[in-house]
C-alpha positions in Angstrom: -11.0 12.7 -22.5 -12.8 9.4 -22.6 -13.9 8.3 -19.1 -16.0 5.3 -20.1 -19.5 4.8 -21.1 -22.9 5.0 -19.5 -24.6 1.6 -19.2 -28.3 2.0 -20.0 -31.0 -0.7 -19.7 -31.6 -2.8 -22.8 -34.1 -1.1 -25.1 -33.9 2.2 -23.2 -33.8 5.2 -25.5 -33.1 8.4 -23.6 -36.0 10.7 -24.1 -35.5 13.8 -26.3 -38.2 15.8 -24.4 -39.7 15.3 -21.0 -42.5 17.4 -19.4 -42.2 17.8 -15.7 -44.2 19.9 -13.2 -42.9 23.4 -13.7 -40.4 22.8 -16.5 -39.5 21.0 -19.7 -36.3 19.0 -20.4 -35.2 19.0 -24.0 -32.1 17.7 -25.6 -29.6 20.6 -25.5 -28.9 21.7 -29.1 -28.0 24.6 -31.3 -31.6 25.8 -31.4 -31.3 26.8 -27.7 -28.2 28.9 -28.2 -29.7 32.3 -27.6 -31.8 31.3 -24.6 -28.9 29.2 -23.1 -26.4 32.0 -23.5 -28.7 34.5 -22.0 -29.5 32.2 -19.0 -25.9 31.5 -17.9 -24.5 34.9 -18.8 -27.1 36.5 -16.5 -25.8 34.2 -13.7 -22.0 34.1 -14.2 -21.1 34.8 -10.6 -23.5 32.2 -9.2 -22.3 29.5 -11.6 -18.5 29.8 -11.0 -17.2 26.4 -9.9 -20.4 24.5 -10.6 -18.4 22.0 -12.6 -15.6 21.8 -10.1 -12.7 23.8 -8.8 -10.5 23.1 -11.9 -13.2 24.0 -14.4 -13.2 27.5 -15.7 -16.7 27.7 -17.1 -18.4 30.1 -17.5 -15.4 32.4 -17.7 -13.8 30.5 -20.6 -16.8 31.0 -22.9 -16.7 34.6 -24.1 -19.0 34.7 -27.1 -22.3 33.4 -28.3 -20.4 31.6 -31.1 -18.3 29.7 -28.6 -21.6 28.8 -26.8 -23.0 27.5 -30.1 -20.0 25.3 -30.6 -20.5 23.8 -27.1 -24.2 23.2 -27.8 -23.3 21.5 -31.1 -20.9 19.2 -29.2 -23.5 18.4 -26.5 -26.0 17.5 -29.2 -23.5 15.2 -31.1 -22.7 13.5 -27.8 -26.4 12.9 -27.1 -27.0 11.5 -30.5 -24.0 9.2 -30.2 -25.2 8.1 -26.7 -21.9 9.2 -25.1 -23.3 11.8 -22.8 -26.7 13.4 -22.3 -27.3 17.2 -22.0 -30.7 18.7 -21.5 -31.8 22.3 -21.4 -34.4 23.1 -18.7 -37.1 25.3 -20.2 -39.8 27.3 -18.5 -43.3 25.8 -18.7 -44.2 27.9 -21.7 -40.7 27.1 -23.3 -40.0 30.8 -23.6 -36.8 30.8 -21.6 -33.9 28.6 -20.4 -33.9 28.2 -16.7 -30.9 25.8 -16.5 -29.2 22.7 -17.8 -28.8 19.1 -16.9 -25.7 17.0 -17.8 -25.6 13.2 -17.5 -22.1 11.9 -18.2 -19.8 8.9 -17.8 -17.6 8.9 -14.8 -14.3 7.3 -14.0 -15.4 7.1 -10.4 -15.6 3.5 -9.2 -19.0 2.6 -7.8 -21.0 5.2 -9.7 -23.1 4.7 -12.8 -22.9 8.3 -14.0 -21.9 11.8 -13.1 -24.7 14.3 -13.1 -24.4 18.1 -13.0 -27.0 20.7 -13.3 -27.3 24.5 -12.9 -30.1 27.0 -12.7 -30.1 30.6 -13.7 -30.1 33.1 -10.8 -33.8 33.7 -11.0 -34.7 30.0 -10.9 -32.3 28.7 -8.2 -35.2 28.2 -5.8 -36.1 25.1 -7.9 -32.8 23.3 -7.3 -33.7 21.1 -4.3 -37.0 19.9 -5.8 -35.2 19.3 -9.1 -32.4 17.3 -7.4 -34.9 15.0 -5.8 -37.0 14.6 -9.0 -34.0 14.0 -11.3 -32.4 11.5 -8.9 -35.7 9.5 -8.7 -36.1 9.7 -12.5 -32.6 8.6 -13.3 -32.8 5.6 -10.9 -36.3 4.6 -12.0 -36.1 5.1 -15.8 -32.4 5.1 -16.6 -31.6 2.2 -14.3 -28.9 4.0 -12.3 -28.1 2.7 -8.8 -25.4 5.1 -7.7 -25.1 8.6 -9.2 -22.3 11.0 -8.5 -23.5 14.6 -8.1 -20.1 16.3 -7.4 -20.5 19.2 -5.1 -23.8 17.8 -3.9 -23.8 14.2 -2.7 -20.1 13.9 -2.9 -17.7 16.8 -2.2 -15.4 18.0 -5.0 -12.4 17.0 -3.0 -13.6 13.4 -2.6 -14.8 13.2 -6.2 -11.4 14.3 -7.5 -9.8 11.7 -5.2 -11.9 8.8 -6.5 -11.4 9.8 -10.1 -7.7 10.3 -9.7 -8.2 13.9 -10.8 -9.7 12.9 -14.2 -12.9 14.8 -13.5 
């Protein structure tokens, strides 16, 4: 489903890798398949509903091969500048601690929809990450209003303002 595009500042090229205090962001791609799969499968119960009440992830992905297909799609979307998915890696890059998704949204008044998740053992980082990412996206990506469904806007309200397209 095409819900629009993300407007980026002229000359802005979304970074492929970003070092932050306590983690790395890297474009989510096929090379992360084993780490990504291990991260979310270890936290299935905690991640239910993270993408909304109508989304069946992670239950709908049942194999590492399906996960690889998802990562390949995310990578293609990033390269085409349609949506931007990042893996969150530990400081030594030895494990995936979560993922960040920056997507277009049909919601009026918002520049993008942003979702993220952390594996069970890294969930303590969520609030700090939320503040850092919000600041980074507004400062570097030029966003003014960002929809974080389930965080700064309830899922019920988000589904209303998107006419259920989310």
